[in-house]
TORTORVO-850814 format. One line per field, with one value per residue: x, y, z of N, C-alpha, C in turn; residue number from 1. Coordinates in nm, 2 decimals. Layout:
% TORTORVO-850814
nc1: (X|...)
nc2: (Y|...)
nc3: (Z|...)
cac1: (X|...)
cac2: (Y|...)
cac3: (Z|...)
cc1: (X|...)
cc2: (Y|...)
cc3: (Z|...)
n: (NUM|...)
END
This chain:
% TORTORVO-850814
nc1: (-0.33|-0.09|-0.08|-0.27|-0.14|0.08|-0.03|-0.15|0.08|0.21|0.06|0.06|0.32|0.35|0.18|0.36|0.55|0.71|0.84|0.71|0.86|1.10|1.06|1.15|1.39|1.52|1.74|1.67|1.71|1.72|1.47|1.32|1.29|1.10|0.87|0.84|0.79|0.54|0.38|0.39|0.24|-0.01|-0.08|-0.10|-0.34|-0.53|-0.54|-0.60|-0.87|-0.96|-0.92|-0.75|-0.61|-0.34|-0.27|-0.33|-0.13|0.11|0.09|0.18|0.45|0.53|0.42|0.59|0.83|0.77|0.78|1.05|1.18|1.09|1.21|1.47|1.51|1.43|1.64|1.87|1.82|1.84|2.04|1.88|1.67|1.45|1.37|1.44|1.25|1.02|1.10|1.09|0.83|0.77|0.89|0.74|0.51|0.57|0.68|0.44|0.29|0.47|0.46|0.20|0.18|0.25|0.01|-0.15|-0.33|-0.64|-0.88|-1.22|-1.43|-1.36|-1.34|-1.63|-1.72|-1.64|-1.78|-1.73|-1.81|-1.85|-1.58|-1.50|-1.66|-1.55|-1.27|-1.32|-1.42|-1.21|-1.12|-0.93|-0.62|-0.44|-0.49|-0.61|-0.87|-0.87|-0.81|-0.85|-0.60|-0.43|-0.10|0.08|-0.12|-0.17|-0.04|-0.13|-0.40|-0.59|-0.67|-0.92|-1.04|-1.29|-1.59|-1.52|-1.37|-1.32|-1.23|-1.29|-1.11|-0.91|-0.63|-0.28|-0.04|0.21|0.15|0.09|0.32|0.47|0.32|0.39|0.64|0.66|0.52|0.69|0.94|0.86|0.81|1.04|1.19|1.05|1.07|1.35|1.53|1.48|1.56|1.77|1.97|2.03|2.09|2.33|2.50|2.52|2.65|2.89|2.97|3.05|3.24|3.44|3.48|3.58)
nc2: (-0.73|-0.68|-0.85|-0.70|-0.45|-0.55|-0.66|-0.43|-0.26|-0.38|-0.35|-0.08|-0.05|-0.19|-0.03|0.19|0.13|-0.09|-0.43|-0.77|-0.99|-0.88|-0.89|-1.17|-1.13|-1.04|-1.02|-1.20|-1.34|-1.61|-1.72|-1.95|-1.92|-1.69|-1.81|-2.01|-1.86|-1.74|-2.00|-2.11|-1.89|-1.91|-2.18|-2.16|-1.99|-2.13|-2.40|-2.27|-2.26|-2.51|-2.53|-2.67|-2.77|-2.80|-2.68|-2.40|-2.34|-2.38|-2.19|-1.93|-1.94|-2.04|-1.85|-1.65|-1.76|-1.75|-1.46|-1.41|-1.55|-1.44|-1.17|-1.23|-1.29|-1.06|-0.92|-1.03|-0.97|-0.70|-0.55|-0.51|-0.24|-0.05|-0.28|-0.24|-0.07|-0.20|-0.39|-0.24|-0.17|-0.45|-0.46|-0.27|-0.39|-0.63|-0.57|-0.46|-0.68|-0.85|-0.72|-0.79|-1.07|-1.20|-1.18|-0.99|-0.68|-0.57|-0.33|-0.36|-0.19|-0.05|-0.28|-0.36|-0.15|-0.18|-0.37|-0.62|-0.77|-1.03|-1.12|-1.02|-1.15|-1.40|-1.37|-1.31|-1.52|-1.69|-1.84|-1.75|-1.70|-1.52|-1.29|-0.99|-0.85|-0.47|-0.32|-0.13|-0.20|-0.24|-0.28|-0.04|0.00|0.20|0.10|-0.12|-0.27|-0.05|0.10|0.16|0.02|0.06|0.06|0.27|0.07|-0.26|-0.50|-0.54|-0.42|-0.41|-0.24|-0.17|0.07|-0.03|-0.21|-0.03|0.09|-0.13|-0.19|0.04|0.03|-0.24|-0.16|0.04|-0.10|-0.30|-0.13|-0.02|-0.25|-0.33|-0.15|-0.01|-0.21|-0.20|0.04|0.33|0.20|-0.07|-0.01|0.16|-0.06|-0.22|-0.05|0.01|-0.27|-0.30|-0.09|-0.21|-0.45|-0.34)
nc3: (-0.11|-0.20|-0.43|-0.60|-0.63|-0.77|-1.02|-1.10|-1.15|-1.34|-1.56|-1.60|-1.64|-1.88|-2.04|-2.05|-2.20|-2.14|-2.08|-2.01|-2.01|-1.89|-1.64|-1.57|-1.58|-1.33|-1.09|-0.85|-0.56|-0.33|-0.38|-0.26|0.01|0.00|-0.11|0.09|0.31|0.24|0.20|0.46|0.60|0.47|0.54|0.82|0.85|0.70|0.85|1.11|1.11|1.19|1.46|1.66|1.95|1.93|1.70|1.76|1.96|1.81|1.62|1.66|1.65|1.40|1.25|1.32|1.21|0.95|0.88|0.95|0.77|0.53|0.58|0.57|0.31|0.19|0.27|0.14|-0.12|-0.12|-0.30|-0.51|-0.64|-0.48|-0.31|-0.06|0.03|0.04|0.24|0.47|0.49|0.54|0.79|0.95|0.98|1.11|1.33|1.49|1.49|1.63|1.88|1.95|2.06|1.81|1.62|1.40|1.47|1.42|1.34|1.45|1.40|1.14|0.98|0.98|0.86|0.58|0.52|0.61|0.86|0.90|0.92|1.19|1.37|1.33|1.40|1.67|1.78|1.77|1.54|1.35|1.34|1.30|1.34|1.55|1.73|1.78|2.11|2.39|2.51|2.33|2.19|2.00|1.81|1.60|1.41|1.31|1.12|1.02|0.84|0.58|0.29|0.10|-0.13|-0.41|-0.47|-0.59|-0.42|-0.09|0.21|0.51|0.58|0.67|0.77|0.71|0.52|0.30|0.26|0.17|-0.08|-0.23|-0.27|-0.41|-0.63|-0.75|-0.79|-0.99|-1.19|-1.24|-1.30|-1.54|-1.73|-1.74|-1.83|-2.10|-2.13|-2.10|-1.93|-2.04|-2.29|-2.26|-2.15|-2.37|-2.55|-2.41|-2.41|-2.70|-2.74|-2.59|-2.75|-2.94)
cac1: (-0.31|0.02|-0.10|-0.34|-0.05|0.17|-0.08|-0.18|0.20|0.23|-0.03|0.11|0.46|0.33|0.11|0.47|0.67|0.79|0.80|0.68|0.98|1.20|1.04|1.20|1.53|1.51|1.82|1.62|1.78|1.63|1.34|1.27|1.25|0.99|0.78|0.81|0.73|0.40|0.31|0.35|0.12|-0.15|-0.11|-0.18|-0.48|-0.61|-0.55|-0.65|-1.03|-0.98|-0.94|-0.71|-0.51|-0.19|-0.25|-0.30|0.01|0.24|0.06|0.27|0.59|0.51|0.41|0.72|0.91|0.74|0.83|1.21|1.23|1.08|1.28|1.59|1.50|1.45|1.81|1.95|1.77|1.87|2.07|1.76|1.63|1.30|1.35|1.45|1.12|0.93|1.12|1.06|0.68|0.73|0.93|0.65|0.39|0.64|0.70|0.31|0.25|0.53|0.42|0.08|0.17|0.24|-0.11|-0.18|-0.43|-0.72|-1.01|-1.36|-1.52|-1.31|-1.38|-1.77|-1.73|-1.63|-1.88|-1.65|-1.84|-1.81|-1.44|-1.49|-1.70|-1.45|-1.17|-1.38|-1.43|-1.08|-1.09|-0.84|-0.52|-0.30|-0.55|-0.69|-0.93|-0.80|-0.91|-0.78|-0.48|-0.35|0.01|0.12|-0.22|-0.17|0.06|-0.22|-0.49|-0.68|-0.70|-1.02|-1.06|-1.40|-1.62|-1.55|-1.26|-1.38|-1.21|-1.29|-1.03|-0.87|-0.48|-0.18|0.08|0.30|0.09|0.09|0.47|0.50|0.25|0.44|0.80|0.64|0.48|0.81|1.04|0.81|0.81|1.18|1.24|1.00|1.12|1.48|1.60|1.46|1.61|1.93|2.07|2.04|2.13|2.46|2.55|2.55|2.75|3.00|3.03|3.08|3.35|3.53|3.53|3.66)
cac2: (-0.60|-0.69|-0.90|-0.60|-0.37|-0.60|-0.64|-0.28|-0.19|-0.45|-0.30|0.05|-0.07|-0.24|0.10|0.29|0.04|-0.18|-0.57|-0.85|-1.06|-0.82|-0.93|-1.26|-1.12|-0.98|-1.12|-1.24|-1.45|-1.68|-1.74|-2.06|-1.85|-1.61|-1.91|-2.10|-1.76|-1.74|-2.10|-2.10|-1.81|-1.97|-2.29|-2.10|-1.93|-2.24|-2.48|-2.20|-2.29|-2.63|-2.49|-2.78|-2.71|-2.81|-2.58|-2.28|-2.37|-2.38|-2.09|-1.80|-1.98|-2.07|-1.71|-1.60|-1.80|-1.70|-1.34|-1.43|-1.61|-1.32|-1.06|-1.27|-1.31|-0.92|-0.89|-1.11|-0.91|-0.55|-0.51|-0.46|-0.09|-0.03|-0.38|-0.20|0.00|-0.32|-0.44|-0.12|-0.21|-0.56|-0.45|-0.22|-0.50|-0.74|-0.50|-0.43|-0.84|-0.91|-0.68|-0.85|-1.20|-1.27|-1.14|-0.85|-0.61|-0.49|-0.25|-0.41|-0.07|-0.05|-0.43|-0.35|-0.01|-0.20|-0.47|-0.75|-0.79|-1.16|-1.15|-0.97|-1.26|-1.50|-1.31|-1.30|-1.68|-1.76|-1.91|-1.65|-1.74|-1.44|-1.14|-0.99|-0.72|-0.36|-0.26|-0.02|-0.23|-0.30|-0.21|-0.01|-0.03|0.28|0.03|-0.23|-0.27|0.04|0.19|0.09|0.03|0.00|0.12|0.21|-0.06|-0.39|-0.59|-0.47|-0.48|-0.32|-0.23|-0.12|0.16|-0.11|-0.25|0.06|0.12|-0.24|-0.17|0.14|-0.05|-0.32|-0.09|0.11|-0.21|-0.36|-0.03|0.00|-0.37|-0.36|-0.04|0.00|-0.31|-0.17|0.18|0.40|0.10|-0.16|0.06|0.19|-0.16|-0.26|0.04|-0.03|-0.39|-0.26|-0.05|-0.32|-0.54|-0.28)
cac3: (-0.16|-0.29|-0.58|-0.67|-0.66|-0.88|-1.15|-1.14|-1.19|-1.47|-1.66|-1.62|-1.70|-2.02|-2.09|-2.06|-2.30|-2.06|-2.12|-1.91|-1.98|-1.81|-1.49|-1.53|-1.55|-1.20|-1.02|-0.73|-0.48|-0.17|-0.37|-0.18|0.14|-0.01|-0.13|0.21|0.39|0.21|0.22|0.62|0.63|0.40|0.61|0.94|0.82|0.67|0.96|1.23|1.12|1.27|1.58|1.76|2.05|1.87|1.58|1.82|2.04|1.71|1.52|1.66|1.61|1.25|1.19|1.36|1.14|0.81|0.88|0.97|0.60|0.44|0.61|0.54|0.16|0.13|0.31|0.04|-0.23|-0.12|-0.43|-0.61|-0.61|-0.40|-0.23|0.09|0.08|0.06|0.35|0.58|0.51|0.64|0.93|1.05|1.02|1.20|1.47|1.56|1.51|1.76|2.00|1.99|2.06|1.66|1.57|1.36|1.53|1.31|1.39|1.43|1.34|1.01|0.91|0.97|0.77|0.47|0.49|0.67|0.98|0.93|0.97|1.32|1.42|1.31|1.49|1.80|1.81|1.78|1.44|1.27|1.45|1.27|1.37|1.70|1.74|1.87|2.21|2.44|2.55|2.22|2.18|1.89|1.75|1.49|1.31|1.26|1.01|1.06|0.71|0.54|0.16|0.06|-0.25|-0.55|-0.48|-0.58|-0.30|0.05|0.32|0.60|0.55|0.76|0.70|0.67|0.37|0.19|0.21|0.08|-0.20|-0.30|-0.28|-0.51|-0.77|-0.81|-0.82|-1.11|-1.28|-1.27|-1.38|-1.66|-1.82|-1.70|-1.91|-2.21|-2.14|-2.09|-1.87|-2.12|-2.41|-2.22|-2.14|-2.49|-2.61|-2.33|-2.48|-2.82|-2.73|-2.53|-2.83|-3.06)
cc1: (-0.19|0.00|-0.20|-0.25|0.04|0.11|-0.10|-0.02|0.25|0.18|0.01|0.23|0.45|0.28|0.25|0.58|0.73|0.75|0.78|0.80|1.08|1.19|1.11|1.34|1.61|1.63|1.77|1.69|1.67|1.49|1.25|1.22|1.12|0.86|0.74|0.75|0.57|0.31|0.28|0.24|-0.01|-0.18|-0.18|-0.31|-0.57|-0.64|-0.62|-0.80|-1.06|-0.98|-0.88|-0.62|-0.37|-0.15|-0.25|-0.18|0.11|0.21|0.16|0.41|0.61|0.49|0.51|0.83|0.89|0.78|0.99|1.26|1.19|1.18|1.42|1.62|1.50|1.60|1.88|1.92|1.79|1.96|1.98|1.68|1.47|1.27|1.36|1.32|1.03|0.96|1.10|0.91|0.67|0.77|0.83|0.53|0.45|0.66|0.54|0.28|0.33|0.50|0.27|0.05|0.17|0.09|-0.12|-0.33|-0.51|-0.87|-1.13|-1.43|-1.48|-1.37|-1.53|-1.79|-1.73|-1.71|-1.82|-1.70|-1.84|-1.67|-1.44|-1.54|-1.60|-1.35|-1.21|-1.37|-1.30|-1.03|-0.99|-0.75|-0.41|-0.38|-0.60|-0.75|-0.85|-0.87|-0.80|-0.62|-0.38|-0.24|0.04|0.04|-0.23|-0.09|-0.01|-0.30|-0.61|-0.72|-0.82|-1.02|-1.19|-1.45|-1.54|-1.46|-1.33|-1.36|-1.19|-1.20|-0.98|-0.70|-0.40|-0.11|0.18|0.28|0.12|0.24|0.52|0.44|0.33|0.59|0.78|0.61|0.60|0.93|0.97|0.81|0.96|1.22|1.17|1.06|1.26|1.55|1.56|1.51|1.72|2.01|2.11|2.13|2.29|2.54|2.62|2.66|2.90|3.09|3.11|3.21|3.47|3.59|3.61|3.80)
cc2: (-0.61|-0.74|-0.80|-0.49|-0.41|-0.60|-0.52|-0.24|-0.24|-0.39|-0.17|0.04|-0.12|-0.10|0.20|0.21|-0.04|-0.31|-0.68|-0.95|-1.00|-0.86|-1.06|-1.25|-1.06|-1.05|-1.12|-1.34|-1.51|-1.67|-1.85|-2.02|-1.76|-1.72|-1.99|-2.02|-1.77|-1.87|-2.13|-2.03|-1.86|-2.08|-2.25|-2.06|-2.04|-2.35|-2.42|-2.23|-2.43|-2.64|-2.60|-2.70|-2.69|-2.71|-2.44|-2.26|-2.34|-2.25|-1.97|-1.84|-1.99|-1.93|-1.63|-1.63|-1.77|-1.55|-1.33|-1.47|-1.50|-1.20|-1.09|-1.26|-1.16|-0.87|-0.91|-1.03|-0.75|-0.51|-0.44|-0.35|-0.14|-0.17|-0.31|-0.13|-0.09|-0.37|-0.34|-0.15|-0.35|-0.56|-0.37|-0.30|-0.59|-0.69|-0.49|-0.60|-0.88|-0.86|-0.72|-0.99|-1.29|-1.27|-0.99|-0.76|-0.55|-0.44|-0.31|-0.32|-0.06|-0.16|-0.39|-0.23|-0.06|-0.32|-0.62|-0.78|-0.94|-1.20|-1.10|-1.09|-1.38|-1.48|-1.34|-1.46|-1.75|-1.83|-1.86|-1.63|-1.61|-1.29|-1.13|-0.85|-0.61|-0.36|-0.17|-0.06|-0.27|-0.22|-0.18|-0.02|0.07|0.21|-0.10|-0.19|-0.18|0.14|0.13|0.11|-0.03|0.04|0.25|0.09|-0.18|-0.48|-0.51|-0.52|-0.36|-0.32|-0.18|-0.02|0.07|-0.18|-0.14|0.09|-0.01|-0.24|-0.08|0.06|-0.16|-0.26|-0.03|0.00|-0.28|-0.23|-0.01|-0.13|-0.37|-0.24|0.00|-0.09|-0.27|-0.02|0.22|0.27|0.01|-0.13|0.09|0.07|-0.21|-0.18|0.00|-0.17|-0.39|-0.21|-0.11|-0.41|-0.48|-0.23)
cc3: (-0.26|-0.43|-0.65|-0.72|-0.80|-1.01|-1.18|-1.21|-1.31|-1.57|-1.69|-1.69|-1.83|-2.12|-2.14|-2.17|-2.25|-2.10|-2.01|-1.89|-1.91|-1.68|-1.46|-1.55|-1.44|-1.13|-0.87|-0.66|-0.35|-0.21|-0.31|-0.05|0.13|-0.03|0.01|0.29|0.37|0.23|0.38|0.66|0.57|0.50|0.76|0.94|0.79|0.79|1.07|1.22|1.19|1.41|1.69|1.87|1.99|1.78|1.65|1.89|1.93|1.63|1.53|1.63|1.48|1.20|1.20|1.22|0.98|0.78|0.87|0.82|0.51|0.45|0.56|0.37|0.13|0.15|0.19|-0.10|-0.22|-0.21|-0.53|-0.59|-0.56|-0.32|-0.06|0.16|0.12|0.22|0.48|0.59|0.59|0.76|0.99|1.08|1.13|1.34|1.58|1.57|1.62|1.89|2.06|1.97|1.91|1.61|1.51|1.40|1.45|1.40|1.35|1.35|1.19|0.92|0.89|0.87|0.61|0.44|0.52|0.80|1.02|0.98|1.11|1.41|1.42|1.39|1.62|1.85|1.79|1.65|1.37|1.37|1.41|1.29|1.50|1.68|1.84|1.99|2.27|2.51|2.44|2.20|2.03|1.79|1.63|1.37|1.26|1.15|1.07|0.96|0.62|0.40|0.13|-0.08|-0.29|-0.56|-0.49|-0.47|-0.17|0.14|0.41|0.61|0.65|0.70|0.63|0.51|0.25|0.17|0.12|-0.06|-0.30|-0.34|-0.42|-0.64|-0.82|-0.85|-0.96|-1.23|-1.32|-1.36|-1.53|-1.77|-1.84|-1.81|-2.05|-2.23|-2.15|-2.04|-1.96|-2.25|-2.39|-2.22|-2.28|-2.55|-2.55|-2.39|-2.59|-2.82|-2.70|-2.65|-2.95|-2.99)
n: (1|2|3|4|5|6|7|8|9|10|11|12|13|14|15|16|17|18|19|20|21|22|23|24|25|26|27|28|29|30|31|32|33|34|35|36|37|38|39|40|41|42|43|44|45|46|47|48|49|50|51|52|53|54|55|56|57|58|59|60|61|62|63|64|65|66|67|68|69|70|71|72|73|74|75|76|77|78|79|80|81|82|83|84|85|86|87|88|89|90|91|92|93|94|95|96|97|98|99|100|101|102|103|104|105|106|107|108|109|110|111|112|113|114|115|116|117|118|119|120|121|122|123|124|125|126|127|128|129|130|131|132|133|134|135|136|137|138|139|140|141|142|143|144|145|146|147|148|149|150|151|152|153|154|155|156|157|158|159|160|161|162|163|164|165|166|167|168|169|170|171|172|173|174|175|176|177|178|179|180|181|182|183|184|185|186|187|188|189|190|191|192|193|194|195|196|197|198)
END
């Protein structure tokens, strides 16, 4: 969902007169932690289908590490406007995942409703190590993936409140960075620099 949001925000930013090159000037810190976080999560998901006992045993710890790295990177970049909102979304997801043994609880009914019944079967079989199906004993289940996104949206999925908060943060951050560097903030900086030279 974050990729969809980022692409949509860049398109909107461009239509509003922003520039893609401005995104390259964002003072982003700890990029290696962000990349490592996503790499670990992708590896856990991919290796989960092998179903070996070793992978199952280390998956919760690897998933935990991926979140710690991501939260650390977000904290390191709190100077960037709207990064804190993204962090709130990450924390909401992390809290419910932590409460459920490092697995995101997801609604089987909602998955079926958006045409993803095959995912229900994969989770039930234990091949998906990062998700668990919601039942009567699931802690904090309202924070899990319980919000369906189906037609007419082309990519069907079930998302969480945390995902929505993160998406809003990503959208606003990209809008600000694409537009502010060509707007009053940059022009004011140039004027101040000119006055100093005088």
